VOGU-3710 file (C-alpha; in Angstrom, 3 decimals, decimal comma):
1> xxxxxxxxxx> -14,416/-5,292/21,599  -11,408/-5,564/18,889  -11,356/-9,044/17,424  -8,607/-10,871/18,518  -7,088/-14,605/17,892  -8,781/-15,605/20,778  -12,583/-14,729/19,435  -11,416/-16,214/15,778  -10,679/-19,683/17,717  -13,939/-19,579/19,094
11> xxxxxxxxxx> -15,636/-19,173/15,549  -16,374/-15,118/15,720  -13,884/-13,842/13,159  -16,503/-11,289/12,153  -17,862/-9,978/15,008  -18,577/-6,605/15,752  -17,021/-4,088/17,454  -20,316/-3,358/19,391  -22,025/-6,679/21,021  -24,051/-8,092/18,144
21> xxxxxxxxxx> -27,480/-9,063/18,212  -28,673/-12,523/17,597  -27,075/-14,379/14,765  -29,754/-14,629/11,663  -31,056/-18,026/11,522  -29,112/-21,232/9,903  -29,558/-21,519/6,220  -28,990/-24,429/3,811  -27,736/-24,186/0,783  -30,146/-22,049/-2,064
31> xxxxxxxxxx> -32,667/-24,507/-3,230  -32,442/-25,513/-7,297  -32,875/-22,629/-9,725  -33,805/-21,778/-12,905  -31,558/-19,872/-15,483  -31,388/-16,085/-14,508  -33,878/-16,182/-11,654  -31,715/-15,414/-8,559  -33,482/-13,334/-6,547  -32,424/-9,230/-6,753
41> xxxxxxxxxx> -31,720/-7,792/-3,337  -34,097/-5,074/-2,305  -32,924/-1,334/-2,534  -32,410/0,417/0,754  -35,848/2,282/1,039  -35,983/5,954/0,682  -33,675/8,113/3,723  -32,093/4,915/4,620  -29,977/4,130/6,434  -29,989/6,634/9,471
51> xxxxxxxxxx> -26,631/7,920/9,866  -27,341/8,114/13,717  -27,900/4,256/14,297  -24,303/3,775/13,441  -21,631/2,686/16,387  -18,376/5,260/15,716  -16,454/2,600/14,457  -18,771/0,786/11,941  -19,802/4,249/10,572  -17,454/3,100/7,121
61> xxxxxxxxxx> -19,952/0,143/6,915  -23,098/3,200/6,074  -21,478/3,383/2,175  -21,037/-0,146/1,441  -24,493/-0,540/2,404  -26,016/1,667/-0,089  -23,656/0,217/-2,133  -24,799/-3,550/-1,446  -28,130/-4,284/-3,689  -26,596/-2,536/-6,951
71> xxxxxxxxxx> -23,427/-4,403/-6,214  -25,050/-7,862/-5,510  -27,444/-7,707/-8,462  -24,778/-7,559/-10,753  -24,069/-10,860/-9,711  -24,147/-12,892/-13,077  -26,910/-15,508/-12,258  -27,356/-17,196/-15,844  -25,917/-20,824/-16,477  -22,555/-21,159/-17,914
81> xxxxxxxxxx> -19,387/-20,563/-17,145  -19,722/-17,163/-15,906  -22,292/-18,010/-13,329  -21,259/-16,443/-10,216  -19,288/-13,813/-11,762  -19,856/-10,400/-9,877  -19,946/-8,354/-13,138  -20,750/-4,471/-12,769  -17,070/-3,220/-12,957  -17,545/-2,672/-9,154
91> xxxxxxxxxx> -13,864/-3,567/-7,820  -10,588/-4,282/-9,813  -9,699/-4,303/-13,379  -9,411/-6,316/-15,904  -13,128/-6,412/-15,276  -12,972/-10,057/-16,752  -14,481/-13,396/-15,608  -11,209/-14,585/-14,845  -9,903/-12,139/-12,437  -10,396/-13,448/-9,239
101> xxxxxxxxxx> -9,524/-10,002/-7,357  -13,093/-8,885/-8,591  -14,550/-11,743/-6,509  -13,132/-10,251/-2,953  -16,615/-8,814/-2,560  -17,596/-12,296/-1,338  -16,482/-11,364/1,916  -18,955/-7,751/1,864  -21,774/-10,123/0,806  -20,974/-12,306/3,828
111> xxxxxxxxxx> -20,688/-9,546/6,215  -23,800/-8,002/5,571  -25,477/-11,550/5,722  -23,637/-12,990/8,914  -23,989/-9,624/11,051  -27,423/-8,229/12,479  -27,421/-4,594/13,293  -30,530/-2,107/13,714  -29,175/-0,443/10,645  -28,429/-3,639/8,641
121> xxxxxxxxxx> -31,512/-4,938/7,117  -29,709/-7,620/4,750  -28,855/-10,026/7,873  -30,196/-13,464/6,878  -31,671/-12,130/3,825  -32,002/-15,324/1,402  -31,753/-13,020/-1,870  -27,928/-11,797/-0,448  -27,434/-15,158/0,615  -28,337/-17,136/-3,063
131> xxxxxxxxxx> -26,229/-15,001/-4,845  -23,510/-15,044/-2,324  -23,371/-18,660/-3,107  -23,278/-18,022/-6,782  -20,341/-15,608/-6,172  -18,401/-18,309/-4,207  -19,287/-20,768/-6,916  -17,182/-18,780/-9,110  -14,469/-17,558/-7,381  -13,788/-21,388/-6,145
141> xxxxxxxxxx> -14,191/-22,639/-9,807  -11,100/-19,708/-10,497  -8,472/-21,462/-8,106  -6,082/-23,230/-9,836  -4,713/-26,875/-9,301  -1,675/-25,989/-7,272  -4,002/-23,795/-4,699  -3,400/-20,048/-6,453  -5,581/-17,957/-8,174  -5,282/-15,707/-11,510
151> xxxxxxxxxx> -5,598/-11,951/-11,640  -4,591/-10,808/-15,539  -5,160/-13,833/-17,468  -6,709/-16,790/-17,602  -4,837/-19,575/-15,142  -2,167/-17,142/-14,055  -0,974/-17,712/-10,559  -1,035/-14,662/-8,857  0,925/-13,000/-6,084  -1,331/-10,267/-5,165
161> xxxxxxxxxx> -4,853/-12,423/-6,329  -3,591/-15,457/-4,596  -2,663/-13,445/-1,250  -5,334/-10,888/-0,799  -7,809/-13,501/-1,967  -6,730/-15,866/1,239  -7,721/-13,054/3,767  -10,737/-12,541/2,414  -12,163/-16,183/1,840  -10,722/-16,495/5,467
171> xxxxxxxxxx> -13,195/-13,602/6,531  -16,019/-15,020/3,950  -15,476/-18,471/6,566  -15,829/-16,989/9,621  -18,693/-15,035/8,561  -20,911/-18,356/7,273  -19,716/-20,134/10,156  -21,127/-17,707/12,436  -24,238/-17,477/10,558  -24,330/-21,329/10,249
181> xxxxxxxxxx> -24,975/-20,799/6,690  -24,386/-22,659/3,382  -22,370/-26,285/4,896  -21,625/-27,338/1,501  -19,936/-24,450/0,455  -17,688/-23,895/3,544  -16,732/-27,344/3,219  -15,487/-26,478/-0,207  -14,461/-23,246/0,910  -11,802/-24,974/3,740
191> xxxxxxxxxx> -10,506/-27,437/0,903  -9,769/-24,199/-0,691  -7,945/-22,466/1,894  -5,647/-25,609/3,188  -4,851/-26,088/-0,722  -4,082/-22,380/-0,824  -2,166/-21,626/2,303  0,025/-24,587/1,189  0,593/-22,983/-2,159  1,230/-19,498/-0,839
201> xxxxxxxxxx> 3,267/-20,634/2,149  6,095/-22,997/0,473  9,221/-21,654/0,436  9,918/-23,261/-2,955  7,023/-21,163/-4,657  9,034/-18,897/-6,963  6,232/-16,583/-7,642  5,596/-15,375/-4,159  9,307/-15,810/-2,758  10,606/-14,088/-5,766
211> xxxxxxxxxx> 14,749/-13,378/-5,861  15,109/-10,432/-5,671  11,995/-10,159/-3,517  9,318/-7,748/-5,046  6,030/-6,498/-4,141  6,192/-7,263/-0,627  3,241/-5,971/0,277  1,370/-8,504/-1,287  3,414/-11,260/0,145  2,627/-10,116/3,532
221> xxxxxxxxxx> -0,818/-9,989/3,084  -0,917/-13,679/1,787  1,015/-14,502/4,994  -1,524/-12,379/7,103  -4,665/-14,553/5,033  -2,746/-17,594/5,790  -2,364/-16,958/9,711  -6,472/-15,779/9,400  -7,206/-19,070/7,656  -5,106/-21,392/9,802
231> xxxxxxxxxx> -6,481/-19,745/13,300  -9,677/-21,072/11,726  -8,438/-24,455/10,323  -5,403/-25,203/12,407  -2,574/-27,172/11,716  0,414/-27,232/13,845  3,017/-27,776/10,503  1,649/-25,409/8,528  1,410/-22,863/11,034  5,346/-23,735/11,983
241> xxxxxxxxxx> 5,939/-22,861/7,849  3,979/-19,502/8,380  6,365/-18,356/11,092  9,128/-19,290/8,889  7,733/-16,984/6,159  7,237/-14,404/8,456  11,195/-14,576/9,685  12,008/-14,314/5,910  9,821/-11,143/5,299  11,479/-9,734/8,170
251> xxxxxxxxxx> 14,768/-10,465/6,736  14,159/-9,811/3,060  10,996/-7,366/2,761  12,372/-4,284/4,353  15,480/-2,101/2,700  18,664/-1,219/4,831  17,237/2,366/4,463  14,143/1,456/6,224  10,849/1,191/3,393  9,375/-2,254/2,354
261> xxxxxxxxxx> 10,589/-2,808/-1,233  7,577/-2,339/-3,612  8,431/-3,451/-5,888  12,300/-2,593/-5,130  12,131/0,712/-4,606  10,096/2,819/-1,843  6,476/3,812/-2,069  5,020/6,304/0,535  1,156/4,917/-0,121  1,949/1,313/-0,564
271> xxxxxxxxxx> 4,034/1,173/2,573  1,567/3,071/5,039  -1,454/2,265/3,618  -0,969/-1,157/2,449  1,781/-3,363/3,909  1,515/-1,997/7,359  -1,859/-2,461/7,994  -1,602/-6,063/6,795  1,454/-6,159/8,654  -0,903/-5,294/11,980
281> xxxxxxxxxx> -3,420/-8,159/11,396  -0,093/-10,527/10,751  0,900/-9,114/14,364  -2,355/-9,426/15,872  -2,903/-12,604/14,713  0,597/-13,880/15,331  1,902/-11,476/17,873  5,586/-12,287/16,096  8,301/-10,098/17,443  9,782/-9,175/14,349
291> xxxxxxxxxx> 6,703/-7,223/13,080  7,253/-4,718/15,580  11,166/-4,279/14,844  10,241/-3,838/11,126  7,266/-1,219/12,600  9,887/0,399/14,524  12,721/0,907/11,309  9,919/1,649/9,125  8,846/4,617/11,740  12,096/5,897/11,727
301> xxxxxxxxxx> 12,447/6,061/7,823  9,249/7,781/7,139  10,013/10,580/9,704  12,634/11,534/7,492  10,101/11,366/4,428  7,039/13,467/5,604  7,554/17,031/5,675  5,576/18,706/8,558  3,917/22,107/7,498  3,898/24,517/10,699
311> xxxxxxxxxx> 0,438/25,601/10,506  -0,539/22,149/11,636  -2,672/21,530/8,651  -0,624/18,159/7,321  2,098/16,761/5,962  3,390/16,679/2,065  5,857/13,702/0,995  8,842/12,741/-0,770  6,962/11,287/-3,005  9,374/12,280/-6,217
321> xxxxxxxxxx> 10,986/8,778/-4,889  7,992/6,712/-4,778  7,848/3,937/-6,973  4,057/3,347/-7,767  1,888/5,740/-6,453  1,670/9,663/-6,339  0,310/10,217/-2,838  2,098/13,566/-2,176  0,402/14,598/1,341  -1,813/13,812/4,377
331> xxxxxxxxxx> -4,069/15,528/5,969  -3,589/16,101/9,515  -7,352/14,967/9,932  -8,369/12,025/7,746  -12,173/10,666/7,966  -13,245/7,440/7,578  -12,577/5,874/5,401  -9,242/5,400/6,122  -7,000/2,803/4,529  -4,241/3,310/7,399
341> xxxxxxxxxx> -6,394/2,748/10,538  -4,957/-0,653/11,232  -1,549/0,292/11,196  -2,637/2,158/14,448  -2,724/-1,241/16,085  1,240/-0,478/16,150  1,252/2,671/18,261  1,545/1,030/21,825  4,619/-0,812/20,522  6,004/1,915/18,651
351> xxxxxxxxxx> 5,174/5,703/19,779  6,687/7,593/17,262  4,184/6,125/14,786  1,661/8,164/16,641  2,817/11,256/14,305  0,934/10,283/11,196  -2,509/8,836/12,327  -5,575/11,078/12,924  -5,756/11,834/16,912  -8,114/9,874/18,390
361> xxxxxxxxxx> -9,967/13,138/19,189  -10,038/14,709/15,917  -11,584/11,321/14,870  -14,153/11,544/17,044  -15,071/15,045/15,843  -15,020/14,368/12,472  -17,457/10,912/13,191  -19,854/13,209/15,201  -20,172/15,636/12,313  -20,615/12,874/9,926
371> xxxxxxxxxx> -23,487/11,207/12,273  -25,226/14,853/12,503  -24,897/15,096/8,555  -28,706/15,085/7,190  -27,771/14,148/3,924  -28,093/10,837/2,383  -25,042/8,307/2,194  -24,423/7,900/-0,944  -23,631/5,000/-3,128  -20,048/4,061/-3,642
381> xxxxxxxxxx> -18,290/4,953/-6,913  -17,570/1,946/-9,391  -13,553/0,780/-8,452  -13,882/2,983/-5,427  -15,546/0,103/-2,999  -12,113/-1,401/-1,861  -13,605/-4,513/0,929  -10,440/-3,870/3,026  -12,092/-0,432/4,354  -14,439/-2,728/5,821
391> xxxxxxxxxx> -12,621/-6,029/6,015  -10,308/-4,344/9,028  -13,042/-2,475/11,033  -13,653/-5,655/13,333  -9,886/-5,229/14,453  -10,496/-1,803/15,758  -7,866/0,865/16,045  -5,336/2,509/18,442  -5,391/5,993/17,503  -3,152/8,057/19,575
401> xxxxxxxxxx> -4,548/10,680/21,708  -3,578/14,318/20,586  -0,744/14,484/23,231  0,372/11,420/22,140  0,547/12,604/18,780  2,102/15,910/19,172  4,545/14,414/21,530  5,565/12,323/18,766  6,150/14,939/16,169  8,379/16,557/17,995
411> xxxxxxxxxx> 10,446/13,612/17,854  10,494/13,387/14,181  14,394/13,217/13,209  14,537/16,996/11,547  12,336/18,646/14,003  14,386/16,765/16,662  17,199/18,213/15,599  18,390/21,051/13,118  21,925/20,061/12,087  22,844/16,475/10,362
421> xxxxxxxxxx> 23,667/14,844/7,098  22,111/11,637/6,799  22,989/9,219/3,972  20,662/5,874/3,905  22,077/3,406/1,103  21,014/0,141/-0,323  24,046/-1,204/-2,061  22,240/-4,345/-3,333  20,065/-1,729/-5,440  22,580/0,808/-5,624
431> xxxxxxxxxx> 20,324/3,732/-4,003  21,008/6,579/-1,887  18,802/8,611/0,296  20,394/11,851/1,461  18,870/14,323/3,963  20,421/17,094/5,217  19,117/19,458/8,120  20,531/22,833/8,594  19,161/25,340/11,085  17,529/27,242/8,076
441> xxxxxxxxxx> 16,539/24,271/6,160  15,952/20,652/5,549  16,697/19,174/2,023  16,184/15,736/0,490  17,507/14,064/-2,382  18,139/10,799/-4,453  21,134/9,452/-6,033  21,763/6,191/-7,610  19,773/3,887/-9,773  16,391/4,559/-10,051
451> xxxxxxxxxx> 13,540/1,553/-9,185  11,341/2,849/-11,719  10,495/5,522/-14,489  8,209/7,667/-12,192  10,839/7,992/-9,848  12,902/11,606/-9,867  16,304/11,532/-8,972  18,461/14,512/-7,865  17,328/17,176/-5,246  13,974/16,367/-4,317
461> xxxxxxxxxx> 12,536/18,939/-1,437  13,506/22,229/0,476  11,701/23,088/3,573  11,866/25,565/6,440  10,611/25,545/9,840  8,612/28,800/10,121  7,507/28,447/6,418  7,016/24,895/5,827  7,690/23,266/2,034  9,112/25,747/-0,264
471> xxxxxxxxxx> 10,467/23,301/-3,320  8,962/19,888/-3,545  10,040/17,959/-6,878  6,827/16,186/-8,468  7,021/12,931/-10,270  6,685/14,599/-14,060  9,463/15,879/-16,467  7,796/19,350/-16,064  7,547/19,420/-12,588  10,527/17,985/-11,185
481> xxxxxxxxxx> 13,269/19,794/-9,337  16,187/19,473/-11,845  18,214/20,783/-15,006  16,420/20,241/-18,320  18,618/19,487/-21,489  17,224/18,572/-24,840  13,875/18,257/-23,560  14,748/15,890/-20,559  15,628/16,360/-16,985  18,891/15,384/-15,557
491> xxxxxxxxxx> 16,469/13,900/-12,667  14,655/12,003/-14,940  17,517/9,291/-15,338  19,931/7,435/-12,834  22,612/9,968/-11,248  26,214/8,994/-9,867  26,947/10,692/-6,829  30,111/11,556/-4,730  29,770/12,493/-1,277  32,993/15,112/-0,843
501> xxxxxxxxxx> 32,030/16,748/2,335  29,135/16,843/4,668  28,181/20,248/2,468  29,437/19,149/-0,730  27,735/16,408/-3,043  28,870/16,098/-6,814  26,705/14,070/-9,054  26,246/13,781/-12,945  24,065/12,026/-15,283  25,560/8,796/-16,768
511> xxxxxxxxxx> 26,808/10,438/-20,060  28,136/13,862/-17,910  26,124/15,690/-19,855  24,832/17,345/-16,848  27,322/17,781/-13,775  25,889/19,261/-10,799  27,690/20,603/-7,274  25,373/20,632/-4,465  26,615/23,066/-1,832  24,739/23,532/1,632
521> xxxxxxxxxx> 25,572/26,295/3,894  23,385/26,961/7,322  20,590/28,619/5,674  20,998/28,476/1,937  21,312/26,095/-0,755  23,545/26,106/-4,324  22,910/24,268/-7,127  26,013/24,992/-9,580  25,573/23,166/-12,824  27,356/22,570/-16,146
531> xxxxxxxxxx> 25,728/20,946/-19,012  27,218/20,273/-22,464  24,701/22,238/-24,109  22,160/25,016/-23,613  19,617/24,052/-20,606  17,028/25,072/-17,940  17,111/25,275/-14,254  13,912/23,826/-13,037  12,305/24,253/-9,809  9,232/23,515/-8,234
541> xxxxxxxxxx> 7,850/26,148/-6,060  4,959/25,626/-3,241  3,141/28,649/-2,941  0,605/29,930/-0,939  -2,337/32,711/-0,905  -0,655/34,964/1,388  2,579/34,756/-0,090  4,395/38,007/-1,781  6,376/37,044/-4,911  8,456/39,686/-6,713
551> xxxxxxxxxx> 11,075/38,921/-9,235  14,466/40,893/-8,749  13,376/43,794/-11,811  10,183/44,283/-9,554  7,420/42,265/-10,796  5,192/40,979/-8,610  3,645/37,571/-9,303  0,006/37,248/-7,811  -0,730/33,935/-6,212  -1,710/31,156/-9,198
561> xxxxxxxxxx> -0,854/33,431/-11,656  2,302/33,231/-14,083  4,648/35,940/-15,592  7,774/35,838/-17,877  10,728/38,119/-17,454  14,339/38,990/-17,413  15,540/39,116/-13,806  18,303/37,451/-12,015  16,049/36,429/-9,064  13,054/36,205/-7,076
571> xxxxxxxxxx> 11,810/36,655/-3,476  8,933/35,121/-1,647  7,863/36,675/1,333  5,340/34,219/3,611  4,902/35,926/7,093  8,171/36,567/8,851  10,488/34,170/6,225  11,976/35,477/3,336  13,322/33,014/0,590  15,377/34,591/-2,002
581> xxxxxxxxxx> 16,305/32,710/-5,471  18,933/34,188/-6,955  21,060/32,609/-10,291  24,019/34,360/-12,475  23,391/37,131/-14,644  19,997/38,736/-15,552  18,087/35,809/-17,583  14,458/35,395/-19,395  12,671/33,625/-16,502  9,127/32,441/-16,156
591> xxxxxxxxxx> 7,296/31,275/-13,045  3,883/29,232/-14,000  1,287/28,389/-12,273  -0,114/24,445/-12,403  -3,233/22,782/-11,329  -1,343/20,555/-8,143  -2,575/21,979/-4,832  -1,861/19,935/-1,502  -3,654/19,035/1,400  -7,476/19,629/1,422
601> xxxxxxxxxx> -7,870/23,302/1,806  -5,845/23,308/-1,799  -3,977/26,588/-0,173  -0,715/25,398/-1,561  0,145/25,362/-5,313  2,874/24,374/-7,348  4,077/27,399/-9,164  7,233/25,934/-11,393  10,444/28,383/-11,379  12,474/27,842/-14,786
611> xxxxxxxxxx> 15,416/29,914/-15,556  16,825/28,945/-19,303  20,680/29,440/-19,521  23,948/28,499/-21,720  24,910/25,207/-20,156  25,878/27,002/-16,962  24,439/28,532/-14,308  24,435/28,897/-10,139  21,295/29,279/-8,408  21,280/29,547/-4,478
621> xxxxx> 18,343/29,732/-2,195  18,888/31,707/0,786  16,289/31,446/3,765  16,067/33,844/6,394  13,410/34,437/9,143
//
């Protein structure tokens, strides 16, 4: 049964998705100990766990189960200021005792202690409880007097460490209540949560509610954690403040373009994999309608930035304009663990969102394959142990049917319509996102002030309805789409644009050292470049093993190989589609392979085309089927 606010009010926040066995016997606080003598948690016996024992929605708990003993046994159990520190480098950096985020695995320990399963030998385990108690003591000692927690320095008032911490500590409290364990520590935890919630929801708190509003995923996570804490520790006045903070997030966390600020630009990964699941948890706990409205606007924007591959293998993303991460693609079928899962709770209210989730039929297939796999369940790699994976599991999922997903894909803007020019503008941040759809192609570009140094401006991608992604800008100076002058691409700086017509964009660098006219037709794109000195046109092509690639001088380029020739064009044949790239005059051009591949089949590889010139060049890409 999925977790709901009603079950939380009944004190079962960590209830499982399948009917739970009896809770472990109530335990008091561990007895007095000698320094360094906390009992060790026994490792699993050889061959355990048996994959077949896990309910499908709980398979994600298996690798955490195999990791539990080494993670737990690394907790410092010697007297001193670091007693209870979760050492070993399992989660978050810096791996220092002052970093409260490291202690987030108290939730993990509490879940396995409180929840009985046929595959969980650690429920009610006294060694696990003793080490959990030690870790909680350290976590609570780290709390600052004002209610915040540090991350990067002792005493720091952290937005993320405090926000995510509220959620993990509230879930830990629910687990301890369920198990009737550690009554003294529970009382301390309740005090800490009340203090933390009051600090986080205070409108005058400029750490969280900064101006301009940054890292909004962290703020929403803190509001979601506060909602869970207030469900367990009711406070009507504080709940009203929480609802006011939701309205604040709805007003200020989302750009007019549709993305969520992270920090002040867009980020594919943080928006879809962190912000949306946190909003889903918050909506489950509050049912606030503003969260659905935010999701609907986000989904519309998201559809412009994910490029559908025609063979249904997945999506490439417009990650060149992501401000923090480099998530360049999403496979059609993503197995557990899937960080986006909880966001699927919005699918019933926002059906268009179904396009971007694994279908429930495909997920059932991957789960059946996992259960049948005879290989041992591996221990998680250090740092790859995010507690969010299992913390979100009790809430369930609402993955779409394959039919619903297919219908949603058909409604993605550039798949539904084949002729539009969409300019999305954030005037406060001076960011322009341009999307041009014509019958023969779909193109994306960014102009204005870059929100961060990894963002690459200018033309960003070129897609064809039959051939898929043809050009895909990278976040690197050697792999972005643009004009390289004096060793620096024009896309590696702010670009000022004039939109002279729906088919002509005139843009330049801030010093006008590179000026470009972007001209579009029904099935072609032209870049007319004028630079103040010699430069190089750089085009990151996405090639596939079956492509036929030939320079205009007749030189063929096998997949994953490089060539340098004198030519005035390059032709790519992919199935029935022919892509022809031409430039003014024969020049010494090169096509260089790279290690960058897309999607799990790794059949799409970036090869960078470079055409040096004396300062002026016209390059045209024609796409014909």
